[in-house]
LUMTOR-195104 format. One line per 4 residues: number of its first residue (from 1); for each residue x, y, z of N, C-alpha, C. Coordinates in steps of 0.2 Angstrom, whole numbers, plus 5000, padded with zeros to 4 digits. Layout:
NUM	X Y Z X Y Z X Y Z ~ ...;
//
This chain:
1	5004 4994 5000 5000 5000 5000 5004 5006 5000 ~ 5002 5012 4997 5006 5018 4997 5007 5021 5004 ~ 5013 5024 5005 5015 5026 5011 5015 5034 5011 ~ 5014 5037 5005 5014 5045 5005 5008 5047 5002;
5	5006 5053 5003 5000 5056 4999 5001 5056 4992 ~ 5007 5057 4989 5008 5056 4982 5007 5049 4979 ~ 5009 5044 4983 5007 5037 4981 5000 5036 4981 ~ 4996 5038 4986 4989 5037 4986 4986 5041 4980;
9	4988 5047 4979 4986 5051 4973 4987 5047 4966 ~ 4993 5044 4966 4994 5040 4960 4990 5034 4959 ~ 4989 5031 4965 4984 5025 4965 4977 5027 4963 ~ 4975 5033 4965 4968 5035 4964 4968 5036 4956;
13	4973 5039 4953 4973 5040 4946 4972 5034 4942 ~ 4976 5029 4944 4976 5023 4941 4970 5019 4941 ~ 4967 5020 4947 4960 5016 4948 4955 5020 4944 ~ 4955 5026 4944 4950 5030 4939 4951 5028 4932;
17	4957 5028 4930 4959 5027 4923 4957 5020 4921 ~ 4958 5015 4925 4957 5008 4923 4949 5006 4924 ~ 4947 5008 4930 4940 5006 4932 4934 5010 4929 ~ 4935 5016 4927 4929 5020 4925 4926 5018 4919;
21	4929 5017 4914 4925 5014 4908 4922 5007 4908 ~ 4926 5003 4913 4923 4997 4913 4917 4996 4918 ~ 4919 4999 4924 4913 4999 4929 4907 5004 4927 ~ 4909 5009 4924 4903 5014 4921 4899 5010 4916;
25	4903 5007 4912 4899 5003 4906 4895 4997 4909 ~ 4897 4994 4914 4893 4989 4917 4887 4992 4921 ~ 4889 4998 4924 4883 5001 4928 4877 5003 4923 ~ 4879 5005 4917 4874 5007 4912 4870 5000 4910;
29	4874 4995 4909 4871 4989 4907 4866 4986 4912 ~ 4867 4987 4918 4863 4984 4924 4857 4989 4924 ~ 4858 4996 4925 4853 5001 4926 4848 5001 4920 ~ 4851 5000 4913 4846 5000 4908 4842 4994 4907;
33	4845 4988 4910 4841 4982 4910 4835 4982 4915 ~ 4837 4986 4921 4832 4987 4926 4826 4991 4923 ~ 4827 4996 4919 4822 5000 4916 4818 4996 4911 ~ 4822 4993 4907 4819 4989 4901 4814 4984 4904;
37	4816 4980 4909 4812 4975 4912 4806 4977 4916 ~ 4807 4982 4920 4802 4985 4925 4797 4990 4922 ~ 4800 4995 4917 4796 5001 4916 4795 5002 4909 ~ 4798 4999 4904 4798 5001 4897 4791 4999 4894;
41	4788 4993 4895 4782 4992 4893 4776 4997 4895 ~ 4777 4998 4902 4772 5003 4905 4773 5010 4902 ~ 4779 5012 4900 4780 5018 4897 4778 5019 4890 ~ 4775 5014 4887 4773 5015 4880 4768 5020 4879;
45	4769 5024 4873 4764 5029 4872 4757 5026 4871 ~ 4752 5030 4873 4745 5028 4873 4741 5033 4869 ~ 4735 5031 4866 4731 5036 4863 4728 5041 4867 ~ 4728 5047 4865 4726 5053 4869 4718 5052 4871;
49	4717 5054 4878 4710 5053 4881 4708 5060 4883 ~ 4712 5065 4883 4709 5071 4886 4710 5077 4880 ~ 4708 5075 4874 4708 5080 4869 4715 5081 4866 ~ 4716 5085 4861 4722 5086 4857 4724 5093 4858;
53	4729 5094 4862 4731 5101 4863 4735 5104 4857 ~ 4735 5111 4857 4738 5114 4851 4746 5114 4852 ~ 4749 5112 4847 4757 5111 4847 4760 5116 4843 ~ 4765 5119 4845 4770 5123 4840 4776 5119 4839;
57	4777 5118 4833 4784 5114 4831 4789 5120 4829 ~ 4794 5120 4833 4800 5125 4831 4805 5121 4827 ~ 4807 5125 4821 4812 5123 4817 4818 5128 4817 ~ 4823 5128 4821 4828 5133 4821 4832 5131 4815;
61	4834 5137 4811 4837 5136 4805 4842 5141 4803 ~ 4848 5139 4801 4853 5144 4799 4857 5141 4793 ~ 4856 5143 4787 4859 5141 4781 4857 5133 4780 ~ 4850 5132 4779 4848 5125 4779 4844 5124 4772;
65	4847 5127 4767 4844 5126 4760 4844 5119 4758 ~ 4848 5115 4760 4848 5108 4758 4843 5104 4761 ~ 4840 5106 4767 4835 5101 4771 4829 5105 4772 ~ 4828 5111 4772 4823 5114 4776 4816 5113 4772;
69	4816 5113 4765 4810 5111 4762 4808 5104 4763 ~ 4812 5099 4763 4810 5092 4764 4807 5092 4771 ~ 4810 5095 4776 4808 5094 4783 4801 5097 4784 ~ 4800 5103 4781 4794 5107 4782 4788 5103 4778;
73	4789 5100 4772 4784 5096 4769 4783 5090 4772 ~ 4788 5087 4775 4786 5081 4779 4782 5082 4785 ~ 4784 5088 4789 4780 5089 4795 4773 5092 4793 ~ 4772 5095 4788 4765 5098 4786 4761 5092 4783;
77	4764 5087 4780 4760 5082 4776 4760 5075 4779 ~ 4764 5074 4784 4765 5067 4786 4762 5065 4793 ~ 4762 5070 4797 4761 5069 4804 4754 5067 4805 ~ 4752 5062 4809 4746 5059 4811 4743 5063 4817;
81	4741 5070 4816 4739 5074 4821 4734 5079 4817 ~ 4729 5081 4819 4724 5086 4816 4728 5092 4813 ~ 4728 5094 4807 4731 5100 4804 4730 5106 4808 ~ 4724 5107 4810 4722 5113 4814 4724 5113 4821;
85	4728 5108 4823 4730 5108 4830 4737 5109 4831 ~ 4741 5110 4826 4748 5112 4826 4750 5117 4821 ~ 4755 5120 4823 4758 5125 4818 4766 5124 4817 ~ 4769 5126 4812 4776 5125 4811 4779 5132 4811;
89	4784 5133 4815 4787 5140 4815 4794 5139 4814 ~ 4797 5141 4809 4804 5141 4807 4807 5147 4810 ~ 4813 5146 4813 4816 5152 4816 4822 5153 4811 ~ 4822 5158 4807 4827 5159 4802 4832 5164 4805;
93	4838 5161 4807 4843 5165 4811 4848 5167 4806 ~ 4847 5173 4803 4852 5176 4799 4855 5172 4793 ~ 4851 5168 4790 4853 5163 4785 4855 5168 4779 ~ 4861 5166 4776 4863 5170 4770 4864 5166 4764;
97	4860 5160 4764 4860 5156 4758 4852 5156 4755 ~ 4850 5151 4752 4843 5151 4749 4838 5150 4754 ~ 4839 5149 4760 4834 5147 4765 4828 5152 4765 ~ 4829 5159 4766 4824 5163 4766 4819 5163 4760;
101	4822 5162 4754 4818 5161 4748 4814 5155 4748 ~ 4817 5150 4750 4813 5143 4750 4807 5144 4755 ~ 4808 5147 4761 4803 5148 4766 4798 5153 4764 ~ 4799 5158 4760 4794 5162 4757 4789 5158 4752;
105	4792 5154 4748 4788 5150 4744 4784 5145 4748 ~ 4787 5142 4753 4783 5137 4757 4777 5140 4761 ~ 4778 5146 4763 4773 5150 4767 4766 5151 4762 ~ 4767 5152 4756 4762 5153 4751 4758 5146 4750;
109	4762 5140 4751 4759 5134 4750 4756 5131 4757 ~ 4758 5132 4762 4756 5129 4769 4754 5135 4774 ~ 4747 5134 4775 4744 5139 4780 4747 5138 4787 ~ 4750 5132 4789 4752 5131 4795 4759 5134 4797;
113	4762 5136 4791 4769 5138 4792 4770 5146 4793 ~ 4774 5147 4799 4776 5154 4800 4783 5154 4801 ~ 4786 5160 4799 4793 5161 4800 4795 5167 4804 ~ 4799 5166 4809 4802 5171 4813 4809 5173 4810;
117	4810 5179 4808 4817 5180 4805 4821 5184 4810 ~ 4827 5182 4811 4832 5186 4815 4837 5189 4811 ~ 4839 5195 4812 4844 5198 4807 4851 5197 4809 ~ 4852 5197 4815 4859 5195 4818 4860 5188 4820;
121	4865 5185 4818 4866 5178 4820 4868 5178 4828 ~ 4863 5175 4832 4864 5174 4839 4864 5167 4841 ~ 4863 5162 4837 4863 5155 4839 4856 5153 4840 ~ 4856 5146 4841 4849 5142 4842 4845 5144 4848;
125	4848 5145 4854 4845 5146 4860 4841 5153 4859 ~ 4845 5158 4857 4842 5165 4856 4836 5164 4851 ~ 4837 5161 4846 4831 5160 4841 4825 5157 4844 ~ 4826 5152 4848 4820 5148 4851 4817 5153 4856;
129	4821 5157 4860 4818 5162 4864 4814 5167 4861 ~ 4816 5169 4855 4812 5174 4851 4806 5171 4849 ~ 4806 5165 4846 4800 5162 4843 4795 5160 4849 ~ 4798 5159 4855 4793 5157 4861 4788 5163 4862;
133	4790 5169 4860 4785 5175 4861 4779 5174 4856 ~ 4780 5171 4850 4775 5171 4845 4771 5164 4845 ~ 4774 5159 4849 4771 5152 4848 4764 5152 4851 ~ 4759 5149 4848 4752 5148 4850 4751 5142 4855;
137	4756 5137 4854 4755 5131 4858 4757 5131 4865 ~ 4753 5126 4869 4755 5125 4876 4760 5120 4876 ~ 4762 5117 4871 4767 5112 4870 4771 5113 4864 ~ 4778 5113 4865 4783 5115 4860 4787 5109 4858;
141	4787 5107 4851 4791 5102 4849 4797 5105 4845 ~ 4803 5105 4848 4809 5107 4845 4811 5102 4840 ~ 4812 5104 4833 4813 5099 4828 4819 5102 4824 ~ 4825 5099 4823 4830 5102 4819 4828 5102 4812;
145	4831 5106 4808 4830 5107 4801 4832 5100 4797 ~ 4836 5096 4800 4838 5090 4796 4835 5084 4799 ~ 4829 5085 4803 4826 5079 4807 4819 5078 4805 ~ 4817 5071 4805 4810 5069 4804 4808 5064 4809;
149	4803 5066 4813 4801 5061 4818 4796 5056 4814 ~ 4794 5051 4818 4790 5046 4815 4783 5049 4815 ~ 4778 5047 4810 4772 5051 4809 4767 5052 4815 ~ 4768 5047 4820 4764 5047 4826 4767 5051 4832;
153	4772 5055 4831 4776 5057 4836 4773 5062 4840 ~ 4769 5067 4837 4765 5072 4841 4761 5069 4847 ~ 4756 5065 4845 4751 5062 4850 4755 5057 4854 ~ 4760 5054 4852 4764 5050 4857 4768 5054 4862;
157	4771 5059 4860 4774 5064 4865 4769 5066 4870 ~ 4763 5068 4867 4758 5071 4872 4755 5066 4877 ~ 4755 5060 4875 4752 5055 4879 4756 5055 4886 ~ 4762 5056 4886 4766 5056 4892 4764 5062 4897;
161	4762 5067 4894 4760 5073 4898 4753 5072 4901 ~ 4749 5068 4898 4742 5068 4901 4741 5062 4905 ~ 4746 5058 4906 4746 5052 4911 4746 5054 4918 ~ 4745 5050 4923 4746 5051 4930 4753 5054 4931;
165	4753 5060 4935 4759 5063 4936 4762 5067 4931 ~ 4758 5068 4925 4761 5071 4919 4761 5079 4920 ~ 4757 5081 4925 4757 5088 4926 4764 5091 4929 ~ 4768 5086 4931 4775 5088 4933 4780 5087 4928;
169	4778 5085 4922 4783 5083 4917 4784 5089 4913 ~ 4791 5091 4912 4793 5097 4908 4795 5095 4901 ~ 4797 5089 4900 4800 5088 4893 4800 5080 4892 ~ 4799 5078 4886 4800 5071 4884 4804 5071 4878;
173	4810 5068 4878 4814 5067 4872 4814 5060 4869 ~ 4815 5060 4863 4814 5054 4859 4820 5050 4857 ~ 4820 5045 4853 4825 5040 4852 4828 5042 4845 ~ 4834 5044 4845 4838 5047 4840 4841 5041 4835;
177	4840 5041 4829 4843 5036 4824 4845 5040 4818 ~ 4850 5037 4815 4853 5040 4809 4848 5039 4803 ~ 4847 5044 4799 4844 5043 4792 4848 5042 4787 ~ 4854 5044 4787 4859 5043 4782 4865 5038 4784;
181	4866 5033 4780 4871 5028 4782 4875 5026 4776 ~ 4878 5032 4772 4881 5031 4766 4888 5030 4766 ~ 4891 5032 4772 4899 5031 4772 4900 5027 4778 ~ 4907 5025 4779 4909 5021 4785 4908 5025 4791;
185	4909 5032 4791 4908 5036 4797 4901 5036 4799 ~ 4897 5037 4794 4889 5037 4796 4887 5030 4798 ~ 4889 5025 4795 4887 5018 4797 4889 5017 4804 ~ 4895 5019 4806 4898 5017 4813 4894 5021 4818;
189	4891 5027 4816 4887 5031 4821 4881 5028 4823 ~ 4878 5023 4819 4872 5020 4821 4873 5016 4827 ~ 4879 5013 4828 4881 5010 4835 4881 5015 4840 ~ 4884 5021 4839 4884 5026 4844 4877 5028 4846;
193	4873 5029 4841 4866 5032 4843 4862 5026 4847 ~ 4863 5020 4845 4860 5014 4849 4862 5014 4856 ~ 4869 5015 4856 4872 5014 4863 4870 5020 4868 ~ 4871 5026 4865 4870 5032 4870 4863 5033 4871;
197	4859 5033 4865 4852 5035 4866 4848 5029 4868 ~ 4849 5023 4865 4845 5017 4867 4847 5014 4873 ~ 4853 5015 4876 4854 5011 4882 4856 5016 4888 ~ 4860 5021 4887 4862 5025 4892 4857 5029 4895;
201	4852 5032 4890 4846 5036 4893 4842 5031 4897 ~ 4841 5025 4895 4837 5020 4899 4840 5020 4906 ~ 4847 5019 4906 4850 5018 4912 4849 5025 4917 ~ 4849 5031 4913 4849 5037 4917 4842 5037 4920;
205	4837 5035 4917 4830 5035 4919 4829 5030 4926 ~ 4833 5025 4926 4833 5021 4932 4835 5025 4938 ~ 4839 5030 4938 4840 5034 4944 4837 5041 4944 ~ 4833 5042 4938 4828 5048 4939 4830 5054 4936;
209	4835 5055 4932 4837 5061 4929 4841 5060 4922 ~ 4840 5064 4917 4843 5064 4911 4849 5069 4910 ~ 4854 5067 4908 4860 5072 4907 4858 5077 4901 ~ 4855 5075 4896 4853 5080 4891 4847 5078 4887;
213	4843 5083 4885 4838 5081 4880 4841 5081 4873 ~ 4837 5079 4868 4840 5079 4861 4838 5086 4858 ~ 4843 5089 4856 4841 5096 4853 4838 5095 4846 ~ 4838 5089 4844 4836 5087 4837 4828 5086 4837;
217	4825 5084 4843 4818 5082 4843 4816 5081 4851 ~ 4813 5086 4854 4811 5085 4861 4805 5089 4861 ~ 4800 5087 4865 4794 5091 4866 4794 5093 4873 ~ 4792 5100 4874 4792 5103 4880 4785 5106 4882;
221	4784 5106 4889 4778 5110 4891 4780 5117 4891 ~ 4776 5121 4888 4778 5128 4887 4779 5132 4894 ~ 4775 5130 4899 4775 5132 4906 4782 5131 4909 ~ 4784 5125 4908 4791 5123 4911 4796 5127 4908;
225	4796 5128 4901 4801 5132 4898 4801 5140 4901 ~ 4795 5142 4901 4795 5149 4904 4797 5149 4911 ~ 4796 5144 4915 4797 5144 4922 4805 5145 4923 ~ 4809 5142 4919 4816 5142 4920 4819 5148 4916;
229	4815 5152 4913 4818 5158 4909 4820 5156 4902 ~ 4817 5151 4899 4819 5149 4892 4826 5146 4891 ~ 4828 5146 4885 4835 5143 4884 4840 5148 4885 ~ 4846 5146 4887 4851 5151 4889 4856 5151 4883;
233	4856 5158 4880 4859 5159 4874 4867 5159 4875 ~ 4870 5159 4881 4877 5159 4881 4880 5152 4881 ~ 4875 5147 4881 4877 5140 4882 4879 5137 4874 ~ 4885 5134 4873 4886 5131 4867 4881 5125 4865;
237	4879 5122 4870 4874 5116 4868 4868 5118 4873 ~ 4862 5120 4870 4857 5122 4873 4853 5116 4876 ~ 4853 5110 4873 4850 5105 4875 4852 5102 4881 ~ 4859 5102 4883 4861 5100 4889 4859 5105 4895;
241	4860 5111 4893 4859 5116 4898 4851 5116 4900 ~ 4847 5116 4896 4840 5116 4898 4838 5110 4901 ~ 4841 5104 4900 4839 5098 4904 4841 5099 4911 ~ 4847 5102 4912 4849 5103 4919 4845 5108 4923;
245	4843 5114 4919 4839 5119 4922 4832 5116 4924 ~ 4829 5113 4919 4822 5111 4920 4822 5106 4926 ~ 4826 5101 4926 4826 5096 4932 4828 5099 4938 ~ 4833 5103 4938 4835 5107 4944 4829 5111 4947;
249	4825 5114 4943 4819 5118 4945 4813 5113 4948 ~ 4814 5107 4947 4809 5102 4950 4805 5099 4945 ~ 4805 5101 4938 4802 5098 4933 4805 5091 4932 ~ 4800 5086 4930 4802 5079 4928 4804 5079 4921;
253	4808 5074 4919 4809 5073 4911 4810 5066 4910 ~ 4808 5064 4904 4808 5057 4903 4811 5056 4896 ~ 4813 5050 4894 4815 5047 4888 4810 5043 4885 ~ 4808 5044 4879 4803 5039 4876 4806 5035 4871;
257	4808 5029 4872 4812 5025 4867 4808 5023 4861 ~ 4801 5023 4862 4797 5021 4856 4795 5026 4852 ~ 4797 5032 4853 4796 5038 4848 4803 5039 4845 ~ 4803 5038 4838 4809 5038 4834 4809 5044 4830;
261	4815 5047 4829 4816 5052 4824 4823 5051 4821 ~ 4823 5053 4815 4829 5052 4811 4832 5058 4808 ~ 4839 5058 4809 4842 5064 4808 4848 5063 4803 ~ 4851 5068 4800 4857 5068 4796 4863 5068 4801;
265	4867 5063 4800 4873 5063 4804 4879 5064 4800 ~ 4885 5066 4803 4891 5068 4799 4893 5062 4795 ~ 4895 5063 4789 4897 5058 4784 4905 5058 4783 ~ 4908 5063 4785 4915 5064 4785 4918 5065 4792;
269	4924 5062 4793 4927 5062 4799 4928 5070 4802 ~ 4930 5074 4797 4931 5081 4799 4925 5084 4802 ~ 4919 5083 4799 4913 5085 4801 4911 5082 4808 ~ 4913 5076 4809 4911 5073 4815 4916 5076 4821;
273	4922 5077 4819 4926 5080 4824 4924 5087 4826 ~ 4922 5091 4821 4919 5097 4823 4913 5097 4827 ~ 4908 5092 4826 4902 5091 4830 4904 5090 4837 ~ 4909 5085 4838 4911 5083 4844 4914 5088 4848;
277	4918 5093 4845 4921 5098 4849 4915 5103 4852 ~ 4910 5104 4848 4904 5108 4850 4901 5104 4856 ~ 4900 5098 4855 4897 5094 4861 4901 5094 4867 ~ 4907 5093 4866 4912 5093 4872 4912 5100 4876;
281	4913 5105 4872 4913 5112 4874 4906 5113 4878 ~ 4901 5111 4875 4894 5112 4879 4894 5108 4885 ~ 4896 5102 4885 4895 5098 4891 4900 5101 4897 ~ 4906 5103 4895 4910 5105 4900 4908 5112 4903;
285	4905 5116 4898 4902 5123 4900 4897 5122 4905 ~ 4892 5117 4904 4887 5116 4908 4889 5114 4915 ~ 4894 5109 4915 4897 5107 4921 4900 5112 4925 ~ 4904 5117 4922 4907 5122 4925 4903 5128 4928;
289	4897 5129 4924 4893 5135 4925 4887 5133 4930 ~ 4885 5127 4930 4879 5125 4934 4881 5120 4939 ~ 4886 5116 4938 4888 5111 4943 4889 5113 4950 ~ 4893 5119 4951 4894 5121 4958 4888 5123 4962;
293	4883 5126 4958 4877 5128 4962 4873 5122 4964 ~ 4873 5117 4960 4869 5110 4961 4872 5107 4967 ~ 4879 5107 4968 4882 5104 4973 4881 5107 4980 ~ 4879 5113 4980 4878 5116 4986 4872 5113 4990;
297	4867 5110 4986 4861 5107 4989 4861 5100 4986 ~ 4865 5096 4988 4865 5089 4985 4859 5085 4987 ~ 4856 5086 4993 4850 5082 4995 4844 5084 4992 ~ 4843 5091 4991 4838 5094 4987 4838 5092 4980;
301	4844 5091 4977 4845 5090 4970 4848 5083 4969 ~ 4845 5078 4973 4848 5072 4973 4848 5068 4967 ~ 4842 5069 4963 4842 5066 4957 4847 5068 4952 ~ 4850 5074 4952 4855 5076 4948 4862 5074 4950;
305	4863 5072 4956 4869 5070 4958 4873 5065 4954 ~ 4869 5059 4952 4873 5054 4948 4875 5057 4941 ~ 4871 5062 4938 4872 5065 4932 4879 5069 4933 ~ 4879 5073 4938 4885 5077 4939 4891 5073 4940;
309	4890 5068 4944 4896 5064 4946 4899 5060 4940 ~ 4894 5057 4936 4896 5053 4931 4900 5057 4926 ~ 4897 5063 4924 4900 5067 4919 4907 5070 4921 ~ 4907 5072 4927 4913 5075 4930 4919 5070 4930;
313	4917 5064 4932 4922 5058 4931 4925 5057 4924 ~ 4920 5057 4920 4921 5056 4913 4926 5061 4910 ~ 4925 5068 4912 4929 5073 4909 4936 5072 4912 ~ 4937 5071 4919 4943 5069 4922 4947 5063 4919;
317	4943 5058 4917 4945 5052 4914 4948 5054 4907 ~ 4945 5058 4903 4947 5059 4897 4954 5063 4897 ~ 4955 5067 4902 4961 5071 4902 4967 5066 4905 ~ 4965 5062 4910 4970 5058 4912 4972 5053 4907;
321	4967 5050 4903 4969 5045 4898 4974 5048 4893 ~ 4974 5054 4891 4978 5057 4886 4985 5058 4889 ~ 4985 5060 4895 4991 5061 4899 4995 5055 4900 ~ 4991 5050 4902 4995 5043 4903 4996 5040 4897;
325	4993 5041 4892 4995 5038 4885 5002 5041 4883 ~ 5003 5047 4884 5009 5050 4882 5015 5047 4886 ~ 5013 5046 4893 5018 5043 4897 5019 5036 4895 ~ 5014 5032 4894 5015 5026 4892 5019 5025 4885;
329	5018 5029 4880 5022 5029 4874 5030 5030 4876 ~ 5031 5035 4880 5038 5037 4882 5041 5032 4885 ~ 5038 5029 4890 5041 5023 4894 5042 5017 4890 ~ 5038 5016 4885 5039 5010 4880 5045 5012 4876;
333	5046 5018 4874 5052 5020 4870 5058 5019 4874 ~ 5058 5021 4880 5064 5020 4885 5065 5012 4885 ~ 5060 5008 4887 5061 5001 4887 5064 4998 4881 ~ 5062 5000 4875 5064 4998 4869 5072 5000 4868;
337	5073 5006 4869 5080 5009 4868 5085 5005 4873 ~ 5083 5004 4879 5087 5001 4884 5087 4993 4883 ~ 5083 4991 4879 5083 4983 4878 5079 4979 4884 ~ 5075 4983 4888 5071 4980 4893 5065 4977 4890;
341	5066 4971 4886 5060 4969 4882 5055 4965 4887 ~ 5057 4963 4893 5052 4960 4897 5047 4965 4900 ~ 5049 4970 4902 5045 4976 4904 5041 4979 4898 ~ 5044 4979 4892 5041 4982 4886 5035 4977 4885;
345	5036 4971 4884 5030 4967 4882 5025 4966 4888 ~ 5027 4966 4894 5023 4965 4899 5018 4971 4900 ~ 5021 4977 4898 5016 4983 4898 5011 4983 4893 ~ 5013 4980 4887 5009 4980 4881 5003 4974 4883;
349	5005 4969 4886 5001 4964 4888 4995 4967 4893 ~ 4997 4971 4898 4992 4974 4902 4988 4979 4899 ~ 4991 4983 4894 4987 4987 4890 4982 4983 4886 ~ 4984 4978 4883 4979 4974 4879 4973 4971 4883;
353	4975 4969 4889 4969 4966 4894 4964 4972 4895 ~ 4967 4978 4896 4963 4984 4898 4958 4985 4892 ~ 4961 4986 4886 4957 4987 4880 4952 4982 4878 ~ 4954 4975 4879 4950 4970 4878 4944 4970 4882;
357	4945 4972 4889 4939 4972 4893 4934 4978 4891 ~ 4937 4983 4889 4933 4989 4887 4929 4987 4880 ~ 4932 4983 4876 4929 4981 4870 4923 4976 4872 ~ 4924 4972 4876 4919 4967 4878 4913 4971 4881;
361	4914 4975 4886 4909 4979 4889 4905 4983 4883 ~ 4909 4986 4879 4906 4990 4873 4902 4986 4869 ~ 4904 4981 4867 4900 4976 4862 4894 4974 4866 ~ 4895 4972 4872 4889 4970 4876 4883 4976 4876;
365	4886 4982 4877 4881 4988 4877 4878 4988 4870 ~ 4882 4988 4865 4879 4989 4858 4874 4983 4856 ~ 4876 4977 4858 4871 4971 4857 4865 4972 4861 ~ 4865 4974 4867 4859 4974 4871 4855 4980 4869;
369	4858 4986 4867 4854 4991 4865 4850 4990 4858 ~ 4853 4985 4854 4850 4983 4848 4844 4979 4850 ~ 4844 4975 4854 4838 4971 4856 4833 4976 4860 ~ 4835 4981 4863 4830 4986 4866 4827 4990 4861;
373	4830 4992 4856 4827 4996 4851 4823 4993 4846 ~ 4825 4987 4843 4821 4984 4838 4822 4977 4838 ~ 4823 4974 4844 4823 4966 4845 4829 4963 4841 ~ 4834 4967 4840 4840 4964 4837 4841 4965 4829;
377	4836 4969 4826 4836 4970 4819 4842 4974 4817 ~ 4845 4978 4821 4851 4982 4819 4857 4979 4822 ~ 4857 4972 4823 4863 4969 4825 4869 4969 4820 ~ 4867 4970 4814 4872 4970 4808 4877 4976 4809;
381	4874 4981 4813 4879 4987 4814 4884 4985 4819 ~ 4883 4980 4823 4888 4978 4828 4895 4976 4824 ~ 4895 4975 4818 4901 4973 4814 4905 4980 4814 ~ 4902 4986 4815 4906 4992 4815 4908 4994 4822;
385	4906 4989 4827 4907 4991 4834 4915 4992 4835 ~ 4919 4988 4833 4926 4990 4834 4928 4997 4832 ~ 4926 4999 4826 4928 5005 4823 4925 5011 4828 ~ 4919 5010 4830 4916 5015 4834 4920 5015 4841;
389	4920 5009 4844 4923 5009 4851 4930 5011 4851 ~ 4934 5010 4846 4941 5012 4846 4942 5019 4843 ~ 4938 5020 4837 4939 5027 4834 4935 5033 4837 ~ 4928 5032 4837 4924 5037 4840 4926 5038 4847;
393	4927 5033 4851 4929 5034 4858 4935 5038 4859 ~ 4940 5037 4854 4946 5041 4854 4944 5049 4853 ~ 4940 5050 4848 4938 5056 4846 4935 5060 4851 ~ 4930 5056 4855 4926 5060 4860 4931 5062 4866;
397	4935 5057 4868 4940 5059 4874 4945 5064 4872 ~ 4947 5064 4865 4951 5070 4863 4948 5076 4863 ~ 4942 5077 4861 4939 5083 4860 4937 5086 4867 ~ 4935 5081 4872 4934 5083 4879 4940 5086 4882;
401	4946 5083 4881 4952 5085 4884 4954 5092 4881 ~ 4953 5093 4874 4955 5099 4871 4950 5105 4873 ~ 4944 5104 4874 4939 5109 4875 4939 5111 4883 ~ 4942 5107 4887 4942 5108 4894 4944 5115 4896;
405	4950 5117 4895 4952 5124 4896 4948 5130 4893 ~ 4947 5129 4886 4943 5134 4883 4936 5135 4886 ~ 4933 5129 4887 4926 5130 4890 4926 5134 4897 ~ 4931 5132 4901 4931 5136 4908 4933 5143 4906;
409	4937 5144 4901 4938 5151 4900 4932 5155 4898 ~ 4928 5152 4894 4921 5155 4892 4917 5156 4898 ~ 4917 5152 4902 4913 5153 4908 4915 5159 4912 ~ 4922 5159 4913 4925 5164 4917 4924 5171 4914;
413	4925 5171 4907 4924 5178 4904 4917 5179 4902 ~ 4912 5174 4903 4905 5175 4901 4904 5177 4894 ~ 4908 5174 4889 4908 5175 4882 4901 5171 4880 ~ 4898 5173 4874 4893 5170 4871 4895 5164 4867;
417	4892 5158 4869 4895 5152 4866 4890 5149 4861 ~ 4884 5153 4860 4879 5149 4856 4878 5152 4849 ~ 4883 5155 4846 4882 5158 4839 4882 5152 4834 ~ 4878 5153 4829 4877 5147 4824 4883 5147 4819;
421	4885 5141 4817 4890 5140 4812 4886 5136 4806 ~ 4888 5137 4800 4884 5134 4795 4886 5126 4795 ~ 4880 5122 4795 4881 5115 4795 4884 5112 4789 ~ 4886 5106 4789 4888 5102 4783 4884 5096 4783;
425	4879 5097 4778 4874 5092 4777 4876 5086 4772 ~ 4874 5080 4773 4875 5075 4768 4872 5076 4762 ~ 4876 5073 4757 4873 5073 4750 4867 5069 4749 ~ 4866 5064 4753 4860 5059 4753 4854 5062 4757;
429	4854 5068 4759 4849 5070 4764 4842 5070 4760 ~ 4842 5072 4754 4835 5072 4751 4832 5066 4750 ~ 4836 5060 4751 4833 5054 4751 4831 5051 4758 ~ 4833 5055 4763 4831 5052 4770 4824 5052 4771;
433	4820 5057 4768 4813 5057 4770 4809 5051 4768 ~ 4811 5048 4762 4808 5042 4760 4809 5036 4765 ~ 4816 5036 4767 4818 5031 4772 4815 5031 4779 ~ 4814 5038 4781 4811 5039 4787 4804 5037 4787;
437	4800 5039 4782 4793 5038 4782 4792 5030 4782 ~ 4796 5026 4779 4795 5019 4778 4797 5016 4785 ~ 4802 5018 4788 4804 5015 4794 4800 5016 4800 ~ 4797 5022 4800 4792 5024 4806 4786 5020 4805;
//
């Protein structure tokens, strides 16, 4: 056993490095199984019994000429909900492509469509807050410009709000799946969506709180959004921030695995890395800006404590991983140069065991998530599991480590983190609507 404080600290770092991804992965396997067996059937959407509330569908858009027409047409013509009981409100945030022209033509065709135009680019959260003042609905469905929910999504979402205890429900987020699977990068993301959305959110429900809502498709109770002051425009990722705010304020949130929506995922590695930088920045920003306040009242906010703890450890683990990887490679170089081959191969042997354990846990997550989502029909994507587990996992930890200091700097300087940047959409996006309609 260590005899000095430094020795104990070193032992703690080693324990976190080795145990977190393995113990954490097993924890999500157990908690998701608990939810799936005891709660998932009971949580299925039910037909509405108390009328059909008016719903406003928000579509935040910035330079979305590739997808906006397809999405508006889908929402206006495919949803199984009375046309006079919902409106579509596009928030055009300073688009400088053909988006405004397309929306002008669509407004002449669809009476349900309204457009809120913002002159200066201020980001998604700011745009949603502006649209909130014009929305007619008591319930708000936030739907990204590249996203198409299954046709029954509106009434399925609303069924959660009208059931027993639904008056305390602030948000319901759906099950995210990829619409485009035309490249190796996009194919491998199907594993990630199954794993993170299909399994981890189930696990989070087992202890009562969600780390994030899906920014691509979530329904909110308008009263709950107003209660917390709307979306926070300074946050790089508004979906994580509003999830923490709403649940901290006492509103409940739930994940609806049977409500599916399909979105455009990055098809190129460069676009994927750019996306993950934003996600990592947003997660660290929320942790730094909201975590300390929550920790002041751990008993009162007990449902959020597992969320904070798990994410804080994952951020620390990402940083430690890259530091220890550098140390590992340097020591291996020293062993090789000095001819100490016994220690060289022993170290690689131990590292191999560590990676193998992670792979086993990861493949178990992907396999179980596939059975949760569609009774195993997507098991063919497990073939891409090693690419996801080794490649995407490295990208995620790398972006967290890189964004750690900049995100803390943004919190300290109170800089605006929510300005839009033009998205890079897939070339196959126009065909996604047909696939989504058939799959739903």
